[in-house]
C-alpha positions as CSV (number, residue, x, y, z in Angstrom):
1,X,40.0,-13.2,73.1
2,X,41.0,-12.0,76.6
3,X,44.7,-13.0,77.7
4,X,45.1,-14.4,81.1
5,X,48.4,-13.1,82.4
6,X,50.1,-16.2,84.0
7,X,53.3,-14.7,84.5
8,X,55.7,-16.4,82.0
9,X,58.7,-14.4,83.3
10,X,58.1,-15.9,86.7
11,X,57.6,-19.3,85.1
12,X,60.7,-19.0,83.1
13,X,62.8,-17.9,86.1
14,X,61.2,-20.9,88.0
15,X,62.1,-23.3,85.5
16,X,65.6,-21.9,85.4
17,X,66.0,-22.3,89.3
18,X,64.8,-25.8,88.7
19,X,67.5,-26.5,86.3
20,X,70.2,-25.0,88.4
21,X,69.1,-27.3,91.2
22,X,69.1,-30.4,88.9
23,X,72.2,-32.9,89.5
24,X,74.8,-32.7,86.8
25,X,73.7,-29.3,85.3
26,X,76.0,-26.4,85.6
27,X,74.8,-23.1,85.0
28,X,76.4,-21.0,82.1
29,X,77.7,-17.6,82.7
30,X,75.0,-15.0,83.3
31,X,72.4,-17.3,84.6
32,X,72.4,-15.8,88.0
33,X,71.6,-12.4,86.6
34,X,68.8,-13.8,84.3
35,X,67.3,-15.3,87.3
36,X,67.6,-12.2,89.3
37,X,69.9,-13.9,92.1
38,X,72.6,-11.4,91.4
39,X,72.4,-7.6,91.5
40,X,69.8,-5.9,89.4
41,X,66.2,-7.1,88.2
42,X,65.8,-10.1,85.8
43,X,64.9,-9.3,82.2
44,X,63.1,-11.8,80.2
45,X,64.2,-11.9,76.5
46,X,61.7,-11.9,73.6
47,X,62.3,-12.3,69.7
48,X,63.3,-9.2,68.0
49,X,61.6,-7.9,64.9
50,X,64.0,-8.0,62.0
51,X,63.2,-7.1,58.4
52,X,62.6,-9.9,56.0
53,X,63.0,-10.1,52.3
54,X,60.2,-11.0,50.2
55,X,61.0,-14.3,49.5
56,X,61.5,-15.3,53.1
57,X,58.3,-13.6,54.1
58,X,56.5,-15.5,51.4
59,X,58.0,-18.8,52.4
60,X,57.1,-18.2,56.1
61,X,53.6,-17.1,55.3
62,X,53.1,-20.3,53.2
63,X,54.5,-22.3,56.2
64,X,52.0,-21.0,58.7
65,X,49.0,-21.4,56.4
66,X,47.3,-24.7,56.5
67,X,44.0,-25.5,58.2
68,X,44.5,-29.3,58.1
69,X,44.0,-31.1,61.7
70,X,47.3,-31.9,63.2
71,X,46.8,-35.7,63.0
72,X,50.3,-37.5,62.5
73,X,50.5,-40.0,59.8
74,X,52.6,-43.1,59.9
75,X,53.8,-45.1,56.9
76,X,54.9,-48.1,58.9
77,X,53.2,-49.9,62.1
78,X,56.5,-49.6,64.0
79,X,56.4,-45.9,63.6
80,X,53.0,-45.8,64.9
81,X,53.8,-47.9,67.9
82,X,56.7,-45.7,68.7
83,X,54.4,-42.6,68.7
84,X,52.0,-44.5,71.0
85,X,54.7,-45.3,73.5
86,X,56.0,-41.6,73.3
87,X,52.4,-40.4,73.7
88,X,51.7,-42.5,76.9
89,X,55.1,-41.9,78.4
90,X,55.3,-38.1,77.8
91,X,51.6,-37.6,79.0
92,X,52.4,-39.2,82.2
93,X,55.3,-36.8,82.9
94,X,53.1,-33.9,82.0
95,X,50.5,-34.9,84.3
96,X,53.0,-35.1,87.2
97,X,54.4,-31.4,86.2
98,X,50.8,-29.9,85.6
99,X,48.2,-31.9,87.5
100,X,45.5,-29.2,87.0
101,X,45.3,-30.2,83.4
102,X,42.9,-33.0,82.7
103,X,43.8,-34.0,79.1
104,X,47.0,-33.6,77.3
105,X,46.1,-35.7,74.3
106,X,45.4,-32.9,71.9
107,X,48.5,-30.8,73.1
108,X,50.8,-33.5,72.6
109,X,49.4,-34.9,69.3
110,X,49.9,-31.1,68.1
111,X,53.4,-30.7,69.4
112,X,54.4,-34.0,67.7
113,X,52.7,-32.9,64.4
114,X,54.2,-29.3,64.2
115,X,57.6,-30.4,65.4
116,X,57.8,-33.0,62.7
117,X,56.3,-30.8,60.2
118,X,58.9,-28.2,60.9
119,X,61.8,-30.8,61.0
120,X,62.3,-30.1,64.6
121,X,63.1,-32.6,67.4
122,X,59.9,-32.9,69.6
123,X,61.9,-33.1,72.8
124,X,63.5,-29.6,71.9
125,X,60.1,-28.0,71.3
126,X,58.8,-29.5,74.6
127,X,62.1,-28.0,76.3
128,X,61.5,-24.6,74.8
129,X,57.8,-24.7,75.8
130,X,58.8,-25.7,79.4
131,X,61.2,-22.7,79.7
132,X,58.9,-20.2,77.9
133,X,55.5,-20.7,79.3
134,X,55.8,-23.7,81.6
135,X,52.9,-25.1,79.4
136,X,50.5,-22.3,80.2
137,X,48.2,-21.8,77.1
138,X,47.3,-18.2,77.9
139,X,50.7,-17.1,79.2
140,X,51.6,-13.3,78.4
141,X,55.1,-11.9,78.9
142,X,55.8,-8.4,79.7
143,X,56.9,-7.9,76.3
144,X,53.6,-9.2,74.9
145,X,54.7,-12.6,73.9
146,X,52.0,-15.1,74.0
147,X,50.8,-18.8,74.4
148,X,52.9,-21.8,74.7
149,X,55.9,-21.0,72.7
150,X,55.6,-17.1,73.6
151,X,55.4,-15.9,70.1
152,X,55.6,-12.3,69.7
153,X,52.4,-10.7,68.1
154,X,54.6,-9.0,65.3
155,X,55.1,-12.2,63.7
156,X,51.2,-12.2,62.9
157,X,51.6,-8.9,61.0
158,X,54.8,-10.1,59.1
159,X,53.4,-13.5,58.2
160,X,50.0,-14.2,59.6
161,X,46.6,-12.6,59.0
162,X,47.1,-9.7,61.7
163,X,44.9,-10.9,64.3
164,X,47.1,-11.2,67.4
165,X,44.4,-13.5,69.4
166,X,45.0,-16.2,67.2
167,X,48.3,-16.9,69.0
168,X,46.3,-18.4,72.0
169,X,45.0,-21.2,69.8
170,X,47.0,-24.3,70.2
171,X,47.9,-25.4,66.7
172,X,48.4,-21.9,65.7
173,X,50.7,-20.8,68.4
174,X,52.8,-24.1,67.9
175,X,52.7,-23.6,64.2
176,X,54.1,-20.1,64.5
177,X,56.6,-21.1,67.2
178,X,57.9,-24.1,65.2
179,X,58.2,-22.2,61.9
180,X,59.9,-19.4,63.5
181,X,62.4,-21.6,65.3
182,X,63.1,-23.5,62.0
183,X,63.5,-20.1,60.4
184,X,66.1,-19.2,63.0
185,X,68.2,-22.6,62.7
186,X,68.1,-22.1,59.0
187,X,69.8,-18.5,59.4
188,X,72.2,-20.0,61.7
189,X,73.1,-22.9,59.5
190,X,71.9,-25.6,61.8
191,X,73.5,-24.2,65.1
192,X,70.8,-24.9,67.9
193,X,72.7,-22.9,70.5
194,X,72.6,-19.8,68.2
195,X,69.0,-20.2,66.8
196,X,67.7,-20.5,70.4
197,X,69.4,-17.4,71.4
198,X,67.7,-15.6,68.3
199,X,64.4,-16.9,69.5
200,X,64.9,-15.4,72.9
201,X,66.2,-12.1,71.5
202,X,69.6,-13.0,73.3
203,X,71.9,-14.3,70.5
204,X,75.3,-15.4,71.6
205,X,74.5,-15.4,75.2
206,X,74.4,-18.7,77.1
207,X,71.5,-18.6,79.7
208,X,68.6,-19.2,77.8
209,X,70.1,-21.7,75.3
210,X,71.6,-23.7,78.2
211,X,68.2,-23.5,79.9
212,X,66.2,-24.9,77.0
213,X,68.7,-27.7,76.2
214,X,68.8,-28.7,79.8
215,X,65.2,-28.8,79.8
216,X,65.2,-30.9,76.7
217,X,66.6,-33.7,78.6
218,X,63.2,-34.0,80.5
219,X,61.4,-35.0,77.3
220,X,63.9,-37.5,75.5
221,X,62.1,-40.8,74.9
222,X,63.7,-44.2,74.2
223,X,61.4,-47.0,73.2
């Protein structure tokens, strides 16, 4: 499958610029450098390949294997009503952000399903997607990261079937991205700031986690 190079590095910088301009948000140290506003070129980060012990590799491989359609299930009517309200409100916000896309139904259903499956806050995942790819399905970074959640191809070799093209599939990309973020959260003992830095390959530095956590506020939903 051919990749369309949508320039996620530029999208990431544009998103960060928008966050810098947002009322009430103060940039952490180093944001100007990440944007290329200071001296030197901007450098987008990416996940770093790290050795995995066999038990972790097996667990992650099992987590990404499941061909079931991403259809949320709700044990109670109230939960289903909450989901429908979230779906309608979030779809409207996405249409205003990306009017070129006709139908966000499948995307949002899959984001909800994969976020909940991995035990992640849906608004956090949407904030990460906003910063990583600006909701572009076929985004490819200069480092080779792919899709909505900008997953590095080495993950397919480590815990998948080895076919990098699958990372352009909606559910597969979100499955890998959410499983990886869950893995980093577990490694960082629930520290979201450090886990986001690890996801970006900039562990311990403020710009990327600050940007994602600021973007997350765009996607909070209160019934």
